[in-house]
C-alpha positions in Angstrom: 72.5 62.9 -77.7 72.2 64.8 -81.2 68.8 65.9 -81.6 66.0 63.8 -83.3 65.5 64.7 -86.5 62.0 66.0 -87.1 60.0 63.6 -89.4 59.4 63.9 -92.8 56.3 66.1 -94.2 56.2 62.9 -96.7 55.3 59.5 -96.0 54.9 57.1 -99.1 53.9 53.7 -98.7 53.7 51.5 -102.2 51.5 48.9 -102.1 47.6 48.1 -102.0 45.9 50.3 -99.3 43.4 47.5 -97.9 47.1 45.8 -96.9 48.7 49.2 -95.6 46.1 50.8 -93.7 45.5 47.9 -91.1 49.1 49.0 -90.2 48.1 52.4 -89.4 47.6 53.0 -85.7 44.0 53.3 -84.9 42.5 57.3 -84.6 46.5 58.4 -85.6 45.2 60.6 -88.8 43.6 64.1 -88.3 42.3 64.5 -91.8 41.7 62.2 -94.9 41.5 63.3 -98.5 42.0 61.5 -101.6 40.3 60.9 -105.4 39.8 57.3 -106.0 39.5 55.7 -109.3 35.9 56.8 -110.9 33.5 54.8 -112.8 33.5 56.4 -115.7 30.6 54.3 -117.1 32.7 52.4 -119.0 33.4 48.6 -117.9 34.9 49.7 -114.4 38.3 48.2 -114.0 40.0 48.3 -110.6 42.6 45.3 -109.8 40.6 44.4 -105.9 40.1 41.1 -104.3 36.0 42.3 -103.9 35.2 42.4 -106.8 31.7 41.2 -107.3 30.5 40.5 -111.4 27.4 38.5 -110.6 24.9 41.2 -111.9 23.1 40.3 -115.0 22.2 44.1 -115.1 25.8 46.1 -116.3 24.9 49.3 -115.2 24.5 47.8 -111.7 27.1 45.2 -112.0 29.6 48.5 -112.4 28.2 50.2 -109.7 28.0 47.2 -107.3 31.9 46.6 -108.3 32.8 50.2 -107.7 30.6 50.1 -104.5 31.9 47.1 -103.4 35.8 48.1 -103.9 35.1 50.7 -101.5 33.2 50.1 -98.9 36.3 48.0 -97.3 38.7 50.8 -98.1 36.2 53.7 -96.7 35.7 51.4 -93.4 39.7 50.8 -93.4 40.0 54.7 -93.2 37.4 55.3 -90.4 39.3 53.0 -88.4 42.4 55.0 -88.5 40.6 58.4 -88.1 41.1 60.0 -84.9 37.4 61.1 -83.4 37.8 65.1 -84.2 38.9 63.8 -87.7 37.0 63.8 -90.9 36.9 62.6 -94.6 37.2 64.3 -98.1 36.4 62.4 -100.9 36.6 63.2 -104.4 33.8 62.1 -107.3 31.9 62.9 -110.4 28.5 62.7 -111.3 29.2 59.0 -112.3 28.9 57.8 -108.5 27.9 60.9 -106.7 25.0 59.1 -105.5 26.4 55.8 -104.4 29.2 57.2 -102.9 26.7 59.3 -100.5 24.9 56.5 -99.3 28.0 54.5 -99.1 29.4 57.4 -96.3 26.3 57.6 -94.8 26.6 53.2 -93.9 30.3 53.9 -92.9 30.3 57.0 -91.3 26.6 57.9 -90.3 24.7 59.7 -91.9 24.6 62.1 -89.1 28.3 62.4 -89.5 27.7 64.5 -92.8 29.7 67.6 -92.8 29.4 68.6 -96.9 28.9 68.0 -100.7 31.0 70.5 -102.3 30.7 71.4 -106.0 34.0 71.6 -107.3 34.5 73.5 -110.4 37.3 72.1 -112.1 36.4 72.4 -115.7 35.2 76.2 -116.5 35.1 75.8 -120.2 33.1 72.3 -119.8 33.9 69.1 -121.4 32.4 69.5 -125.2 33.2 66.1 -126.0 30.2 63.6 -126.0 26.4 64.3 -125.9 24.3 66.3 -123.1 25.9 69.3 -120.8 29.3 70.7 -120.7 30.2 69.4 -117.4 32.1 71.6 -115.7 32.0 70.2 -111.9 32.7 67.4 -109.9 32.3 67.3 -106.3 33.9 66.8 -103.0 32.1 64.6 -100.2 32.8 65.6 -96.4 32.2 63.5 -93.6 33.8 64.0 -89.9 34.6 60.7 -87.7 32.3 62.2 -85.0 30.7 65.2 -85.7 30.2 66.2 -81.9 34.3 66.4 -81.6 35.2 67.1 -85.1 38.0 69.9 -85.9 37.1 70.9 -88.9 36.2 74.2 -89.7 33.4 75.1 -92.3 35.9 78.5 -92.7 39.2 80.0 -93.8 41.4 82.8 -93.9 41.8 82.9 -97.7 38.0 83.5 -98.2 37.9 87.2 -96.0 37.5 90.1 -98.4 38.7 93.1 -97.4 36.9 94.9 -99.0 33.9 93.7 -96.6 35.5 96.1 -94.3 35.7 99.5 -95.9 36.2 101.7 -92.6 39.2 102.7 -90.9 40.5 104.0 -87.6 42.9 106.5 -86.8 45.7 103.8 -85.9 44.8 102.2 -90.2 43.0 99.3 -88.5 40.3 98.3 -90.5 36.8 97.4 -89.3 32.9 97.3 -90.5 30.1 98.0 -87.9 27.9 95.1 -86.6 25.1 95.9 -84.9 25.3 94.6 -81.5 21.5 93.2 -81.1 20.7 89.9 -82.0 19.1 90.2 -85.4 18.0 86.9 -85.5 14.3 86.6 -84.2 14.5 83.8 -83.0 16.9 85.2 -80.1 14.3 87.5 -77.9 13.8 88.2 -74.0 11.4 84.9 -74.2 14.4 82.8 -75.7 17.3 84.7 -74.1 16.4 86.5 -71.2 20.0 87.1 -70.0 20.4 89.1 -73.0 17.7 91.8 -72.4 19.2 94.5 -70.4 20.0 98.0 -70.7 23.1 99.3 -72.1 24.7 103.1 -71.4 25.9 104.7 -74.4 26.7 108.4 -75.6 26.1 109.3 -79.7 28.4 112.5 -79.0 31.5 110.3 -78.3 30.8 106.9 -79.1 31.0 105.8 -75.5 29.3 102.5 -74.6 29.0 101.2 -70.6 26.9 98.4 -68.5 26.6 101.4 -65.8 25.2 105.1 -66.2 27.6 107.9 -67.1 27.4 112.0 -68.0 25.9 112.3 -71.5 24.9 109.3 -71.4 21.0 107.3 -72.0 19.3 103.9 -71.1 19.1 101.7 -74.3 17.7 98.4 -74.8 17.7 96.3 -78.0 15.0 96.3 -80.3 14.1 94.7 -83.9 13.8 97.5 -86.3 10.1 97.1 -86.4 10.5 98.4 -82.1 10.1 94.7 -80.9 12.1 93.9 -78.2 15.3 92.2 -78.9 18.6 90.8 -77.1 22.1 91.8 -77.8 24.5 89.5 -79.0 27.1 90.0 -76.3 26.8 89.3 -72.1 27.4 92.1 -69.4 30.5 90.5 -68.7 32.1 91.2 -72.3 30.8 94.4 -72.8 32.8 95.4 -69.5 35.5 93.6 -71.2 35.7 95.2 -74.8 34.1 98.4 -74.1 36.3 99.9 -77.2 35.1 97.8 -79.7 31.3 99.0 -78.8 30.3 102.4 -80.4 26.9 104.3 -79.8 25.4 105.9 -82.6 22.7 107.8 -84.2 21.0 105.8 -87.4 18.0 106.4 -89.6 15.3 103.3 -89.2 11.7 102.9 -90.0 10.7 105.2 -87.3 12.8 107.7 -88.3 16.1 109.0 -86.5 17.2 106.1 -83.3 20.5 105.6 -81.3 21.8 102.2 -81.1 24.5 100.4 -80.4 27.0 98.8 -82.8 30.3 96.5 -82.7 33.3 97.0 -84.7 34.3 94.0 -86.7 38.4 94.6 -87.1 39.1 92.7 -90.2 42.5 91.3 -88.3 41.9 90.4 -85.2 44.0 87.9 -82.8 43.8 84.5 -83.9 43.0 85.8 -87.7 39.8 86.1 -89.1 38.1 83.5 -90.8 34.6 83.5 -93.3 32.7 80.8 -94.1 33.4 78.5 -97.0 30.5 78.0 -99.7 29.9 75.0 -100.7 31.1 75.8 -104.4 34.5 76.3 -105.2 35.4 77.9 -108.3 38.6 77.1 -110.5 39.7 80.6 -110.3 39.9 80.2 -106.8 41.2 76.8 -106.2 42.6 75.7 -109.7 41.6 73.4 -112.6 42.3 70.3 -114.3 44.6 72.2 -116.5 46.5 74.0 -113.6 46.5 70.6 -112.0 48.5 69.2 -115.2 50.5 71.9 -115.4 52.0 72.0 -112.0 52.5 68.1 -112.4 54.0 68.9 -115.8 56.4 71.4 -114.3 57.7 68.8 -111.8 57.7 65.9 -113.7 56.3 65.7 -116.9 52.7 65.3 -118.1 52.3 62.2 -116.8 48.8 61.6 -115.1 45.7 61.9 -117.0 43.6 64.1 -114.4 45.4 65.2 -111.4 43.5 67.2 -108.8 45.2 71.0 -108.4 47.2 71.9 -105.3 44.7 74.7 -104.4 41.9 72.5 -103.8 43.7 70.3 -101.6 45.2 73.4 -99.7 41.6 74.9 -99.0 40.9 71.7 -97.0 43.8 71.9 -95.7 42.6 75.4 -94.0 39.7 74.2 -92.4 42.2 72.3 -89.9 45.2 72.8 -87.6 48.6 73.4 -89.1 50.2 70.3 -87.5 47.5 67.4 -89.0 48.3 64.4 -90.0 46.8 63.9 -93.6 46.3 60.7 -95.2 45.5 59.8 -98.9 45.1 56.3 -99.5 44.6 56.8 -103.4 47.7 58.8 -103.5 47.6 59.2 -107.4 50.0 61.5 -109.0 50.7 62.8 -105.1 48.9 66.1 -105.2 47.8 65.7 -101.5 51.4 65.1 -100.7 52.3 68.4 -102.4 49.7 70.3 -101.4 50.8 69.7 -97.7 54.5 70.6 -98.4 53.2 73.9 -100.1 51.1 74.4 -97.1 53.8 73.8 -94.5 56.5 76.3 -96.6 53.7 79.5 -96.5 52.9 79.2 -92.8 55.0 77.2 -91.0 53.2 74.3 -90.3 54.2 70.8 -89.2 51.5 68.9 -91.4 52.6 65.6 -92.4 51.4 63.3 -95.1 51.0 59.8 -95.9 50.2 58.6 -99.2 49.2 55.4 -100.5 49.9 54.0 -103.7 49.9 50.5 -105.2 52.4 49.3 -107.9 49.6 49.1 -110.6 51.2 49.1 -114.4 51.0 51.9 -116.1 49.7 51.9 -119.5 51.8 51.0 -122.8 52.6 53.8 -124.8 51.6 56.3 -121.9 53.2 59.0 -121.2 54.4 58.0 -118.0 55.7 54.6 -119.1 57.6 56.5 -121.8 59.0 58.7 -119.0 60.1 55.4 -117.6 57.7 55.3 -114.7 56.7 51.8 -115.0 54.0 52.2 -112.5 51.4 54.5 -111.1 53.4 54.7 -107.5 56.8 55.5 -109.6 54.8 58.6 -110.7 53.6 59.5 -107.2 57.5 59.0 -105.8 58.7 61.1 -109.1 56.5 63.6 -107.9 57.1 63.6 -104.0 60.9 63.2 -104.5 60.7 67.0 -106.1 58.6 68.3 -104.0 61.0 67.8 -101.4 63.8 68.9 -103.7 61.8 72.0 -104.4 59.8 72.9 -101.5 61.6 70.9 -98.8 60.4 68.7 -96.0 61.8 65.0 -97.2 60.4 62.0 -98.5 60.4 58.3 -96.6 59.4 56.0 -98.8 58.2 52.0 -97.9 57.1 49.4 -99.7 54.4 46.9 -98.5 55.2 43.2 -97.9 51.8 42.6 -98.6 
């Protein structure tokens, strides 16, 4: 029998996400990123069966219409997310507070991961009154926090300058105290980690047992109070070459202490916790996102997200993740998945959903021969498949 072809990196479903999402297998998606239609402060318009125009207060009516549109879609997203999965949603100030409350309701407040500030417009919006807004948000929630595989860290955020020392073989490292510097951990709260190690500052050698030239050392805080080690005895025995006994100058003068050599490159790859402010120079901006799209299919979408934003989110999960974008827009998520696979050999797959909502008369998209928003998504993902690889499957919703 001929070998089975690998599934396409990108799949596009054309149709209303409320029709498509229930046809996806429950628990079949690892991570969701989406950029839903924003409520810009004008009359919120979205072709939707859930819209409620009964509110006398126009502001309350717009917020209610937006949340009524989003609630069933977030509930449907929750159903297709695996227990270890998570959802990331872009939003601006107009609905950030309402989305936070809605996601607390749908996903549970206990499953909140982060509210990330994304600096997509470094120059700030110069039109209109008030401040020059230069940010949006990404709200992140786990499906079930205890099982969530999302790491709030990434290899890309590691700075080599943080590792200023070099071993004889050229490997870069830094020294970290082996004692736990957090005073919550002490001989009372962690008694098994308070024990004597033996070290020789002349040679640097460290061991759990006495040896010629060694001295017994117990962990202490800088003020002399008893502390605990970060490593257990068995771990010290497993990795003695990663420890070094050194003379240092403390508050009370010189003393001998034990340090860990923390290597820049280590088994499994080094990761660093991601901050909750993501700068344009790190992940791209609205301008760079427009340029990315223009290079593929032209300037046919007003406010796409940069692929760098999505790739940073992808970096927090394994490289074989099934990714979903229920409001696919210009196709940024599928593009980012293809770029990530091409870069690291991953096997991520992206399911994009977009409706066949008409593009505006006279718009760049309509003039480019793209009569619906889904046609923009299809055009971009087709170009991605041709230039980056991975293929594209397209399905039209019967709904």
